[in-house]
Residue, then its C-alpha position, 0 to 999 in steps of 0.5 A: m500500500p502507498t505510504q502516507i505522511f502525517s506532518v506536525s509543524n504547529a505545537t502552539g495549542g498547549l495543554n488541554l486536559r478537558a478534551s477527550e484523548r480522541s478529540l485533542l487537536p494535533n497542535e495540542a498536548l496531552d501532557l507536557m512539563n517544563v517546555e515553552l511553545t514558540k510562535n513558529g510552532g516549535v517545542l522548546k525546553s524551558n530555562g532554569y534559574i540561579r540564586i542571586n543573593t550571596a547568602p540567605i537572609s539570617g534565620s532563613p525566613k520566608i520571603t513575604g514581599m518583593f517590589y521594584y521601587v524606582k524614584a523620579n531621579g532614576a534611583k532603583y531599589t529592589l525591596v524584599t520583606a522576610g521575617t520581621g525585616l525590610y531589606l535592600l537587594g544589592n546588585d552584588g547579591s547582598l541583602t541589607q536590612v533597613y527596617s526590623s519591626l515588621a510582623n513576622g511572616i506576614p505578606c506585604f504589599f507595596a505601591t509608589f506614590n509621590d516618589v516614596c514607597i508605601i508598605v502595608n501588611g494589615v498588622n503594622h502601621p502603614l510604612v513609608y520608605d523614601g530610599t533612605t529611611v522608613t517612617n510611619l504613614p502620616n496621619w493614618t489615625t485621622i481617618e481610622t483608629t481601629g486596624y491597619p490596611s493590607l492592600v494598597e493602590v494608586w488611582k486618580n492621584r490618590l492613595w487607596l488602602s483596604g484590607n483592614p482586618e477590623k473592617p474588611y469591607r472598607l475602602y479608604w482614599s487619601e487627599p489628592g496628591n498627598h499620601g499623608g493627607w487623611t482629612t475629609a475636609g481635604g478630600a479624603g474619605s472611605v466607603d463600605v463595599n457591600r458591608n453586609d454580604g459576608q465577604k472581605i475585600t481581597g484586592i484593589k487594582t487600577y483598571f483603565d479609568s476605574l478601580a477594580i475592587y475584588k471580594e471573595r465572590s464578587i467584583h465591583q468597579l469604582i468610577g468617577d473623579a471626586p468624593p461624594g458630596t463635593g457636588g461635582p458632575n462625576e462623583f465616585r460611585l460603585r457599580p457591580i461587575s460580577t456577583d458570582i466570581g471574585c479573587v481569592a489571592p490578591k497577589t494574582i491581580i495583574n494588568v496585561g494590555n486591555d485585560q486584568y487577570f486574577l485567580a478566582e475560586d475555580q479558575v484563572a479569569s480576566l476582566k475584559t472590556t466589551n464593544a459597548f463602551g464602559d462595559v466590563n465582563t469576566q472571562n474564564i481563560s483556564y478551562k483547558i487546565q481545569p483539572i489542575l486548578t481543582r487540585i489547588n490547596r484552598s487552605f493556602v491559595k491566598d498565597a498564590f501569585i502571578l508574574h508577568q513575563r512581558s517579553k514572552d507574552q506570558i503570565w506565571l501562576f505560582y500556586p500550592d498543589g495538593v496538600s502543599d502549604r507552599n507554592n510548589k507548582v507553576v502554570i504559564y499562560d501564553y496570552g499571545l498563543g492562548a496556550w497553557t504549559q506547566r512547570n515543576g521543580l519551582t517553589a516560590s513564596d513571592g516574586v517581582v519582575i525587574d527589567s522584564k526578568p522574573y525574580t522569585g523569593t523562597y521559603d528559606g530566605n533566598i532570591h532566584q532569577q527565573d528564566f535563566g540558564g539551563n538548570y535549576n541552580g545546578s540541578p537538572i530540568v526534566a522536560f517532556y511533551k506528549t502528543p495527542w493520540y493521532g488517528f490520522g483521520d481514520y480511527a477505524r483502520t490499523k496503520r503501520i508506522r514506517s518512520v518518524d522524522m524529527t526536525v530539531l535544533q542542535y545545542g551541543n552533544w545531547n540526546l533527544q529521546v522519542q518514545t512511541a505508543f499505540d492504542y492507548q497503551s504504554y510506550s512500546s518503543s523508543f529511540n534517541v536523536n543523538l546530536a553530537p558537536t561538530g567533528q563527531s558522528a551524529l548519525w544513527g539509523i537513517a538520518l537526513w541533514n537538511q541544514a547545518s551550521w558548523s559553528n558547534v552551536t546550532a544545526r537542524q536535522s531530521r531523524k528517521v527510524s523505520d518499522i516502528g509498529m502497528g496500531k489504530v492510534f499512535q502517540v509520540h512522547i519527546s523528552n530530554s533523556g539527559a535530563n540536563q540538556p536543552f532541546h528545541v523540536l521544530g516539528w515531526d513527520v509520521a510516515y504510515q500505511f493503512r492495513g485495512l479494517r480491524p475485525 
């Protein structure tokens, strides 16, 4: 019978755990780990991380906050909170303590306003850091005498605070242009957001010309330009966005382009503007990976956080999986492709993006630069990609797989392991694509060189192995068999013949 070719040159669909094994698209993955999907359709092993601090913080405490504070004069400060201290992370990896009276182990939130950094945690008096000294936020007790805020944002040239555990429904705003001004006569004020609904405010974030106010199971929008009672035409007013979905982890709220992403109780969702001017809707963007989200440990989900890797069109969600009390897993959403991938081997308590590079803090007082290098601070990264079950358009007929041609990029002397399986069974055979540096034989079985760069850096190669086996449906599993080696697979071709109908 004539040989037919099934070609896969587009792996941009990402992980899909909701579709049946027979209905996944050819560009989707049944399972994958520690890989990225490139816009040319390839599968690329993820980068690793390095530790950048020269030594852990004394006592190896959990990192509870990270912030990149930039002043108008160009001075830049990487702030880290851990244990009871506020630290500066130097370019040389040093950590210098600048404050030592924080509540131990409590998450901190930050904002820059009037060229100073505001720090809140819901336990301590709000703090102000100006690059030299740490002081209390002036005049806070003018507006509130019970409790301290744990959430902070800047909107409409005012400082906005919320998350007071004594009054978890209340939102406060400062006088315009004055973070130390909290008198109603000067324009400061507060509002209770659905005080009697039994929900606390879990996040506040600027969204276009409004302030999004998140509660545990609802979202509200504050619009306007001036406090109520001022008599202006556009006073502050609240309106509901959603009454059935909210945010469960305040550090997952992040603006990306026209969307605002956040982690809800059962999904990663986004606020999206609609065609009707001023209307905002919520959208579930994580339905394809819903089984992963059902395993999040709800007892510790409030500690989850999201980082925006803008240079790669990615958001990284760090979350506690299963019974873990730590953020021990990562899922990554490529919003350019609309695709999800997943990572393991990363554990982080907090993070920040500095100059388009993601940094994370650990539970033992270390700082890591992510998306860097080929290993996890010296430990190997095990990466793999599992294809859908290919029926080649005809599930009812048995096929003989004659060959699999892998098109890859060379990064040195390493093996790409390719495993194959038939009919929903475990792997039945495997072979290595052995790419050796220049001057060594890279051929195994039958190999076709399409293009080569003899600079010992990259080369493109197709690998062919004959007579793999027979079955109704076929699957390919690609992994770095050396566990510490990179791979970049551009696509693969499967040559097969029909063998007639099964009895």
